[in-house]
C-alpha positions in Angstrom: -22.2 -16.4 4.6 -21.1 -15.3 8.0 -24.5 -13.7 8.6 -26.0 -17.2 7.9 -23.8 -18.7 10.6 -21.2 -20.2 8.3 -17.7 -20.3 9.7 -15.7 -18.4 7.0 -12.0 -17.6 7.5 -11.1 -14.5 5.6 -7.7 -13.7 4.2 -9.1 -10.6 2.5 -8.6 -7.8 4.9 -5.9 -5.3 4.0 -5.6 -3.9 7.6 -3.8 -4.9 10.8 -5.8 -6.9 13.3 -4.2 -5.1 16.2 -5.8 -2.3 18.1 -4.6 1.3 17.6 -2.0 2.1 20.3 -3.6 3.6 23.4 -1.7 6.9 23.4 -3.2 7.7 20.0 -6.7 6.8 21.1 -6.2 8.9 24.3 -5.1 11.9 22.2 -8.3 11.7 20.1 -10.5 11.3 23.1 -8.9 14.3 24.8 -9.4 16.4 21.7 -13.1 15.5 21.6 -13.5 16.4 25.3 -11.7 19.7 24.7 -14.1 20.6 21.9 -11.7 20.1 19.1 -14.5 19.0 16.7 -14.7 21.9 14.3 -13.2 22.6 10.9 -9.5 22.8 10.6 -7.3 24.1 7.7 -8.1 21.9 4.7 -4.4 20.8 4.4 -4.3 19.7 8.0 -3.4 21.3 11.3 0.1 22.7 11.5 1.0 20.6 14.5 0.4 17.4 12.5 2.2 18.7 9.4 5.2 19.5 11.6 5.1 16.0 13.1 5.1 14.5 9.6 8.1 16.7 8.7 9.8 15.3 11.8 9.0 11.7 10.8 10.2 12.2 7.3 13.5 13.7 8.5 14.2 11.1 11.1 13.1 8.0 9.2 13.4 8.8 5.6 16.2 11.4 5.3 13.8 13.9 3.7 13.6 17.5 4.7 10.3 19.3 4.1 8.5 22.4 5.4 4.9 22.0 6.7 3.7 24.0 3.7 4.8 21.0 1.5 2.7 18.5 3.5 -1.0 17.9 2.6 -2.9 15.8 5.0 -5.8 13.9 3.5 -8.5 11.3 4.3 -6.1 8.4 4.0 -3.2 7.6 1.6 -5.7 6.6 -1.0 -7.0 10.1 -1.0 -3.5 11.5 -1.2 -2.8 9.3 -4.4 -6.1 10.6 -5.9 -5.1 14.2 -5.2 -1.8 13.6 -6.9 -3.4 12.2 -10.0 -6.0 15.0 -10.2 -3.4 17.8 -10.1 -0.6 16.1 -12.3 -2.4 14.0 -14.9 -4.2 15.5 -17.9 -6.5 13.7 -20.3 -4.3 11.4 -22.5 -1.3 11.4 -20.2 0.2 8.0 -19.5 1.2 6.8 -16.0 3.4 3.7 -15.7 2.3 1.1 -13.3 4.1 -2.0 -12.1 1.9 -5.1 -12.1 0.7 -6.7 -9.9 -0.6 -3.5 -8.5 -3.3 -2.3 -6.1 -6.3 -2.0 -8.4 -7.3 1.5 -7.2 -4.2 3.0 -9.0 -5.5 2.2 -12.5 -9.0 3.5 -11.7 -7.6 6.8 -10.2 -5.4 7.3 -13.3 -8.5 6.9 -15.5 -10.6 9.1 -13.3 -8.0 11.9 -14.1 -8.4 11.1 -17.8 -5.0 9.3 -17.9 -4.0 6.0 -19.4 -2.4 3.3 -17.3 0.8 1.9 -18.9 1.4 -1.5 -17.3 4.9 -3.1 -16.8 4.6 -6.7 -15.7 7.0 -8.0 -13.1 7.3 -11.8 -12.6 7.2 -14.0 -9.6 10.7 -15.3 -10.5 12.1 -11.8 -10.0 10.3 -11.4 -6.7 7.9 -9.1 -8.6 10.7 -6.5 -9.1 10.6 -5.1 -12.6 13.6 -4.7 -14.9 14.7 -1.2 -15.7 14.6 -2.1 -19.4 10.9 -2.8 -19.1 10.2 0.6 -17.6 12.4 2.4 -20.1 10.5 0.6 -22.9 7.2 1.7 -21.5 8.1 5.4 -21.6 6.6 7.4 -24.5 6.1 11.0 -25.4 2.8 10.8 -23.5 4.3 9.5 -20.2 3.6 11.9 -17.3 4.6 9.9 -14.2 5.8 6.6 -12.8 3.8 5.2 -9.9 5.6 2.9 -7.5 4.4 1.1 -4.4 7.1 -0.4 -2.2 6.5 -2.5 -0.1 3.8 -3.6 -2.5 0.2 -4.6 -2.2 -0.5 -7.3 -3.3 2.9 -9.0 -3.8 4.9 -7.8 -0.8 7.8 -6.9 -3.1 10.3 -4.3 -1.9 12.2 -2.5 -4.6 16.0 -2.6 -4.1 18.1 0.5 -4.2 19.4 -0.3 -7.6 16.0 -0.3 -9.1 14.9 2.8 -7.3 18.0 4.6 -8.4 17.4 3.5 -12.0 13.8 4.8 -11.8 15.0 8.1 -10.5 17.4 8.4 -13.3 14.8 7.5 -15.9 12.4 10.1 -14.4 15.1 12.8 -14.7 16.1 11.8 -18.2 12.5 12.0 -19.5 11.2 14.8 -17.2 8.7 12.6 -15.4 7.0 12.8 -12.0 7.3 9.9 -9.5 4.4 9.1 -7.2 5.7 6.8 -4.4 3.1 5.1 -2.2 5.1 4.1 0.9 2.2 3.3 3.2 3.7 -0.1 4.2 7.2 1.3 4.7 7.6 0.1 8.4 6.4 -3.4 7.6 9.5 -5.0 6.1 11.3 -8.3 6.7 15.0 -9.1 6.2 15.7 -6.1 4.1 15.8 -2.3 4.3 13.5 0.4 3.0 14.4 3.6 1.3 12.3 6.5 0.0 13.1 7.1 -3.6 13.0 10.9 -3.0 16.1 10.5 -0.8 18.4 9.7 -3.7 19.0 13.3 -4.7 17.6 16.8 -4.7 16.6 16.4 -8.3 14.7 13.2 -7.5 13.0 14.8 -4.5 11.9 17.8 -6.7 10.0 15.5 -9.0 8.6 13.1 -6.4 5.3 13.0 -4.5 5.9 10.8 -1.4 2.7 9.2 0.0 2.4 8.0 3.5 0.0 7.7 6.4 -1.0 6.0 9.7 -3.2 3.2 8.5 -0.8 0.2 8.3 2.1 1.1 10.7 -0.1 2.2 13.5 -3.3 0.1 12.9 -5.3 3.2 12.1 -7.1 2.2 9.0 -10.5 3.6 10.1 -9.0 6.9 11.2 -8.4 7.9 7.6 -5.3 10.0 7.8 -2.7 10.0 5.0 -0.4 12.6 3.6 1.5 13.7 0.5 4.9 15.4 0.7 5.8 17.2 -2.5 7.4 20.3 -4.1 5.6 23.4 -3.0 3.7 24.1 -6.3 2.3 20.6 -6.3 1.4 20.9 -2.6 -0.5 24.2 -3.2 -2.4 22.7 -6.1 -3.4 19.6 -4.0 -4.4 21.9 -1.1 -6.6 24.0 -3.5 -8.1 20.9 -5.0 -8.8 19.2 -1.7 -10.4 22.4 -0.4 -13.1 22.0 -3.0 -13.6 18.2 -2.5 -13.5 17.2 1.2 -12.0 20.2 3.1 -10.1 19.0 6.1 -9.5 15.5 7.4 -11.3 14.7 10.7 -10.2 17.1 13.4 -9.7 14.8 16.3 -8.2 12.1 14.1 -5.5 14.6 13.3 -4.7 14.9 17.0 -4.3 11.2 17.3 -2.1 11.1 14.2 0.1 13.8 15.6 0.9 11.4 18.5 1.3 8.5 16.2 4.1 10.2 14.2 5.9 11.0 17.4 5.7 7.5 18.9 9.0 5.7 19.5 9.9 3.0 16.9 9.4 0.1 19.3 5.6 0.7 19.3 5.6 -0.4 15.7 8.3 -3.0 16.0 6.3 -5.4 18.1 3.6 -5.5 15.4 6.2 -5.9 12.7 7.8 -8.8 14.5 4.5 -10.6 14.8 3.7 -10.0 11.1 7.1 -11.5 10.2 6.3 -14.6 12.3 2.9 -14.9 10.5 4.6 -14.5 7.2 7.0 -17.3 7.9 4.1 -19.5 9.1 1.8 -18.9 6.1 4.6 -19.2 3.5 5.6 -22.6 5.1 2.1 -23.9 5.1 1.3 -22.8 1.5 4.6 -24.3 0.3 3.4 -27.7 1.5 0.4 -27.6 -0.8 1.1 -29.5 -4.1 1.2 -27.2 -7.0 1.5 -24.0 -5.0 4.6 -21.9 -5.5 5.6 -19.0 -3.2 8.6 -17.1 -2.1 8.6 -15.1 1.2 7.3 -11.6 0.6 9.7 -8.9 1.9 7.2 -6.4 3.1 3.5 -5.5 3.8 1.3 -8.4 5.1 0.2 -10.3 2.0 1.2 -13.7 0.6 0.8 -13.9 -3.2 1.2 -17.5 -4.2 1.2 -18.8 -7.8 -1.7 -21.3 -7.9 -1.7 -21.7 -11.7 -0.7 -25.4 -11.4 -3.8 -26.0 -9.2 -6.2 -24.7 -11.8 -8.4 -27.2 -13.7 -8.6 -26.9 -17.5 -10.3 -23.6 -18.5 -10.3 -22.4 -14.8 -9.1 -19.0 -13.7 -7.9 -17.7 -10.3 -11.3 -16.0 -10.0 -12.9 -19.4 -10.3 -10.6 -20.9 -7.8 -11.3 -18.1 -5.3 -15.0 -18.8 -5.7 -14.4 -22.5 -5.2 -12.4 -22.0 -2.0 -15.2 -19.7 -0.6 -17.9 -22.1 -1.4 -16.2 -25.4 -0.6 -13.6 -24.6 2.0 -15.3 -21.5 3.5 -12.1 -19.5 3.0 -12.1 -16.1 1.4 -9.1 -15.0 -0.7 -8.7 -12.3 -3.3 -8.0 -13.5 -6.9 -4.8 -12.3 -8.4 -6.4 -11.1 -11.6 -7.9 -8.2 -9.7 -4.3 -6.9 -9.4 -3.3 -7.9 -13.0 -1.5 -10.9 -11.4 -3.4 -13.7 -13.0 -2.7 -17.3 -11.8 -2.2 -16.0 -8.2 -4.3 -15.4 -5.1 -3.7 -12.9 -2.4 -3.9 -13.9 1.3 -3.6 -11.3 4.0 -1.8 -12.6 7.1 -3.1 -9.8 9.2 -5.1 -12.4 11.1 -4.4 -14.7 13.9 -1.9 -17.6 13.7 -4.9 -20.0 14.5 -6.8 -18.6 11.5 -3.8 -19.0 9.3 -3.2 -22.6 10.2 -6.9 -23.5 9.9 -7.5 -21.5 6.7 -4.5 -23.0 4.9 -5.5 -26.5 6.1 -8.9 -26.0 4.5 -7.4 -24.8 1.3 -5.1 -27.8 1.1 -7.9 -30.2 1.8 -10.3 -28.6 -0.7 -7.7 -28.8 -3.5 -6.7 -32.4 -2.6 -10.4 -33.5 -2.8 -11.4 -31.8 -6.0 -13.3 -33.9 -8.5 
């Protein structure tokens, strides 16, 4: 539609609209100029792995050796590696819905079975521990958590994280914790689940990266921090699939993980202002229900009262694109039916105009 000259406002992008900080770009350019364009160790250069260890120690209270860090082509790649080395055919992995759809596909690509626990909007999309306990069976291999969450923006409180850690120990389960949005939180605190105890850390694969916090989505640098046997298995697996992440991108990422916190804080503050703006505007639309998300950069409103008889959130997303020229993601994609996801990683002007179009389109439906 955009190619045809139609003015479409997109709330679909899952990436910051800011530029990558200049020191990171400069480091990558310097690496290219210095000829750092060859193969590196498959698990990443030691300089970067040391920088990640430093970041995990400073920010997350986690102590790792570089040998326990595997750098991959994005956090998505790190999650995939984890599934491939931990999940056998027929194993079950517990997912908390709504969830980023790639998780279920990656579980299935490893021959595993997603076991979905449904969290409600009323709870802020935070599950009850009783739900997770009930989902555990003799076939359960792991629990996958994503906090802050895509698409809901939910941040799991310490009580729930502690409970998940205890369930994992009780039933001898792995925990895969995707923490890619950890720096983008609003009015709450973030904690890595691996920090609760040595026993929890020894059964947790912590996933992180540069994409969201440092506006580096296209650089494709993520990492997994894990017990050494798992790290070795992921390194061997990655060696046969992609080999190393891009050499000069690793140099930029090394600088990113050593940047002072204020370089991220300015972006976080702007996202919080946009969150407040979009939540306020969506709340003014009759039938739309939404609570402020506590992390990431997505609004996930309940639009079920806006649906016509027999209509789904997929139908509504198609209607908004065709009639309002606004692109949103239907919640059913994330097993969050009756919702839509709007990324507020866009300008305030786009937020105001886009939500105005949505409100007008819904008010004028026949």
